[in-house]
ChimeraX commands (.cxc) that place a marker at each C-alpha (Angstrom):
marker #1 position 79.33,-133.12,-213.47 radius 0.5
marker #1 position 75.57,-132.98,-214.27 radius 0.5
marker #1 position 73.89,-133.70,-217.52 radius 0.5
marker #1 position 70.60,-134.12,-219.16 radius 0.5
marker #1 position 69.18,-135.65,-222.07 radius 0.5
marker #1 position 65.73,-134.64,-223.20 radius 0.5
marker #1 position 63.23,-135.08,-225.91 radius 0.5
marker #1 position 61.16,-132.00,-226.96 radius 0.5
marker #1 position 58.22,-132.00,-229.31 radius 0.5
marker #1 position 57.62,-129.07,-231.48 radius 0.5
marker #1 position 54.27,-127.78,-232.64 radius 0.5
marker #1 position 53.60,-129.22,-236.23 radius 0.5
marker #1 position 55.72,-127.56,-238.76 radius 0.5
marker #1 position 57.60,-125.37,-236.11 radius 0.5
marker #1 position 60.69,-127.50,-235.53 radius 0.5
marker #1 position 63.28,-125.56,-237.40 radius 0.5
marker #1 position 61.94,-122.21,-235.89 radius 0.5
marker #1 position 62.14,-123.83,-232.34 radius 0.5
marker #1 position 65.80,-125.06,-233.26 radius 0.5
marker #1 position 66.76,-121.67,-234.14 radius 0.5
marker #1 position 65.30,-120.18,-230.88 radius 0.5
marker #1 position 67.10,-122.85,-228.84 radius 0.5
marker #1 position 70.49,-122.28,-230.41 radius 0.5
marker #1 position 70.41,-118.47,-230.24 radius 0.5
marker #1 position 69.26,-118.40,-226.47 radius 0.5
marker #1 position 71.69,-120.50,-225.17 radius 0.5
marker #1 position 75.30,-119.43,-226.46 radius 0.5
marker #1 position 76.73,-118.12,-223.28 radius 0.5
marker #1 position 75.85,-120.29,-220.19 radius 0.5
marker #1 position 78.52,-120.11,-217.52 radius 0.5
marker #1 position 79.20,-123.87,-216.46 radius 0.5
marker #1 position 77.81,-125.32,-219.64 radius 0.5
marker #1 position 80.40,-127.81,-221.14 radius 0.5
marker #1 position 78.18,-129.26,-223.84 radius 0.5
marker #1 position 74.85,-128.02,-225.22 radius 0.5
marker #1 position 73.69,-130.16,-228.26 radius 0.5
marker #1 position 70.33,-129.52,-230.03 radius 0.5
marker #1 position 69.55,-132.33,-232.66 radius 0.5
marker #1 position 66.84,-133.22,-234.89 radius 0.5
marker #1 position 65.36,-136.68,-234.63 radius 0.5
marker #1 position 65.53,-138.14,-238.31 radius 0.5
marker #1 position 62.66,-140.58,-237.63 radius 0.5
marker #1 position 60.16,-137.80,-236.13 radius 0.5
marker #1 position 59.57,-134.43,-238.00 radius 0.5
marker #1 position 58.52,-132.62,-234.88 radius 0.5
marker #1 position 61.18,-134.13,-232.20 radius 0.5
marker #1 position 64.12,-132.28,-230.85 radius 0.5
marker #1 position 66.83,-134.07,-228.73 radius 0.5
marker #1 position 68.82,-131.72,-226.20 radius 0.5
marker #1 position 71.95,-133.19,-224.64 radius 0.5
marker #1 position 73.63,-131.10,-221.76 radius 0.5
marker #1 position 76.67,-131.36,-219.60 radius 0.5
marker #1 position 77.44,-128.90,-217.00 radius 0.5
marker #1 position 80.09,-128.38,-214.37 radius 0.5
marker #1 position 77.55,-129.13,-211.75 radius 0.5
marker #1 position 73.62,-129.16,-211.07 radius 0.5
marker #1 position 74.04,-125.69,-209.56 radius 0.5
marker #1 position 75.37,-124.41,-212.94 radius 0.5
marker #1 position 72.27,-125.69,-214.72 radius 0.5
marker #1 position 69.88,-124.24,-212.39 radius 0.5
marker #1 position 71.53,-120.87,-212.54 radius 0.5
marker #1 position 71.30,-120.86,-216.22 radius 0.5
marker #1 position 67.52,-120.99,-216.07 radius 0.5
marker #1 position 67.66,-117.50,-214.66 radius 0.5
marker #1 position 69.87,-115.94,-217.32 radius 0.5
marker #1 position 68.20,-113.23,-219.38 radius 0.5
marker #1 position 69.01,-114.98,-222.66 radius 0.5
marker #1 position 67.75,-118.24,-221.34 radius 0.5
marker #1 position 64.51,-116.64,-220.11 radius 0.5
marker #1 position 64.04,-114.84,-223.66 radius 0.5
marker #1 position 64.41,-118.14,-225.42 radius 0.5
marker #1 position 61.91,-119.87,-223.09 radius 0.5
marker #1 position 59.34,-116.99,-223.78 radius 0.5
marker #1 position 60.09,-117.00,-227.54 radius 0.5
marker #1 position 60.07,-120.70,-227.81 radius 0.5
marker #1 position 56.93,-121.71,-225.61 radius 0.5
marker #1 position 54.31,-121.09,-228.23 radius 0.5
marker #1 position 56.36,-123.36,-230.64 radius 0.5
marker #1 position 56.58,-126.42,-227.96 radius 0.5
marker #1 position 54.03,-129.20,-228.20 radius 0.5
marker #1 position 55.34,-131.08,-225.23 radius 0.5
marker #1 position 58.12,-132.68,-223.40 radius 0.5
marker #1 position 58.57,-136.58,-224.07 radius 0.5
marker #1 position 61.22,-137.09,-221.61 radius 0.5
marker #1 position 64.08,-135.63,-219.47 radius 0.5
marker #1 position 66.72,-137.86,-218.04 radius 0.5
marker #1 position 69.38,-136.51,-215.65 radius 0.5
marker #1 position 72.78,-138.19,-216.11 radius 0.5
marker #1 position 76.16,-138.33,-214.51 radius 0.5
marker #1 position 78.89,-137.72,-217.21 radius 0.5
marker #1 position 82.19,-139.37,-216.54 radius 0.5
marker #1 position 83.99,-138.28,-219.72 radius 0.5
marker #1 position 84.14,-138.50,-223.49 radius 0.5
marker #1 position 85.09,-136.39,-226.42 radius 0.5
marker #1 position 84.70,-132.62,-225.26 radius 0.5
marker #1 position 84.11,-133.48,-221.74 radius 0.5
marker #1 position 86.64,-133.48,-219.02 radius 0.5
marker #1 position 87.10,-136.90,-217.68 radius 0.5
marker #1 position 86.22,-137.46,-214.03 radius 0.5
marker #1 position 89.18,-138.96,-212.25 radius 0.5
marker #1 position 89.24,-142.61,-211.48 radius 0.5
marker #1 position 89.36,-142.02,-207.62 radius 0.5
marker #1 position 85.92,-139.81,-208.19 radius 0.5
marker #1 position 84.17,-142.78,-209.81 radius 0.5
marker #1 position 82.21,-145.14,-207.56 radius 0.5
marker #1 position 83.37,-148.74,-207.20 radius 0.5
marker #1 position 80.93,-151.34,-208.50 radius 0.5
marker link #1:1,2 radius 0.2
marker link #1:2,3 radius 0.2
marker link #1:3,4 radius 0.2
marker link #1:4,5 radius 0.2
marker link #1:5,6 radius 0.2
marker link #1:6,7 radius 0.2
marker link #1:7,8 radius 0.2
marker link #1:8,9 radius 0.2
marker link #1:9,10 radius 0.2
marker link #1:10,11 radius 0.2
marker link #1:11,12 radius 0.2
marker link #1:12,13 radius 0.2
marker link #1:13,14 radius 0.2
marker link #1:14,15 radius 0.2
marker link #1:15,16 radius 0.2
marker link #1:16,17 radius 0.2
marker link #1:17,18 radius 0.2
marker link #1:18,19 radius 0.2
marker link #1:19,20 radius 0.2
marker link #1:20,21 radius 0.2
marker link #1:21,22 radius 0.2
marker link #1:22,23 radius 0.2
marker link #1:23,24 radius 0.2
marker link #1:24,25 radius 0.2
marker link #1:25,26 radius 0.2
marker link #1:26,27 radius 0.2
marker link #1:27,28 radius 0.2
marker link #1:28,29 radius 0.2
marker link #1:29,30 radius 0.2
marker link #1:30,31 radius 0.2
marker link #1:31,32 radius 0.2
marker link #1:32,33 radius 0.2
marker link #1:33,34 radius 0.2
marker link #1:34,35 radius 0.2
marker link #1:35,36 radius 0.2
marker link #1:36,37 radius 0.2
marker link #1:37,38 radius 0.2
marker link #1:38,39 radius 0.2
marker link #1:39,40 radius 0.2
marker link #1:40,41 radius 0.2
marker link #1:41,42 radius 0.2
marker link #1:42,43 radius 0.2
marker link #1:43,44 radius 0.2
marker link #1:44,45 radius 0.2
marker link #1:45,46 radius 0.2
marker link #1:46,47 radius 0.2
marker link #1:47,48 radius 0.2
marker link #1:48,49 radius 0.2
marker link #1:49,50 radius 0.2
marker link #1:50,51 radius 0.2
marker link #1:51,52 radius 0.2
marker link #1:52,53 radius 0.2
marker link #1:53,54 radius 0.2
marker link #1:54,55 radius 0.2
marker link #1:55,56 radius 0.2
marker link #1:56,57 radius 0.2
marker link #1:57,58 radius 0.2
marker link #1:58,59 radius 0.2
marker link #1:59,60 radius 0.2
marker link #1:60,61 radius 0.2
marker link #1:61,62 radius 0.2
marker link #1:62,63 radius 0.2
marker link #1:63,64 radius 0.2
marker link #1:64,65 radius 0.2
marker link #1:65,66 radius 0.2
marker link #1:66,67 radius 0.2
marker link #1:67,68 radius 0.2
marker link #1:68,69 radius 0.2
marker link #1:69,70 radius 0.2
marker link #1:70,71 radius 0.2
marker link #1:71,72 radius 0.2
marker link #1:72,73 radius 0.2
marker link #1:73,74 radius 0.2
marker link #1:74,75 radius 0.2
marker link #1:75,76 radius 0.2
marker link #1:76,77 radius 0.2
marker link #1:77,78 radius 0.2
marker link #1:78,79 radius 0.2
marker link #1:79,80 radius 0.2
marker link #1:80,81 radius 0.2
marker link #1:81,82 radius 0.2
marker link #1:82,83 radius 0.2
marker link #1:83,84 radius 0.2
marker link #1:84,85 radius 0.2
marker link #1:85,86 radius 0.2
marker link #1:86,87 radius 0.2
marker link #1:87,88 radius 0.2
marker link #1:88,89 radius 0.2
marker link #1:89,90 radius 0.2
marker link #1:90,91 radius 0.2
marker link #1:91,92 radius 0.2
marker link #1:92,93 radius 0.2
marker link #1:93,94 radius 0.2
marker link #1:94,95 radius 0.2
marker link #1:95,96 radius 0.2
marker link #1:96,97 radius 0.2
marker link #1:97,98 radius 0.2
marker link #1:98,99 radius 0.2
marker link #1:99,100 radius 0.2
marker link #1:100,101 radius 0.2
marker link #1:101,102 radius 0.2
marker link #1:102,103 radius 0.2
marker link #1:103,104 radius 0.2
marker link #1:104,105 radius 0.2
marker link #1:105,106 radius 0.2
marker link #1:106,107 radius 0.2
view
């Protein structure tokens, strides 16, 4: 599996508009297991996005989907910037298929 956790910053007063765009434009993405968009309760302009994909290729392919391209175009004017984006390797959890123990690296 492949995942990303990122923090996006909306233009002042535009967080709710941007949240709506992010949620509308990303409903049907093949290979996407989890896509969570969340408000940061301590920062009125911050948005956290958590994604889990079958693999990195699924994530890359999603960027060319018409619905995702439309969301990017519509959302761009409302984005002030990106604070962080961290790739992760999900191994399981609620809503995520668990990696088999044999697939996990030994420490």
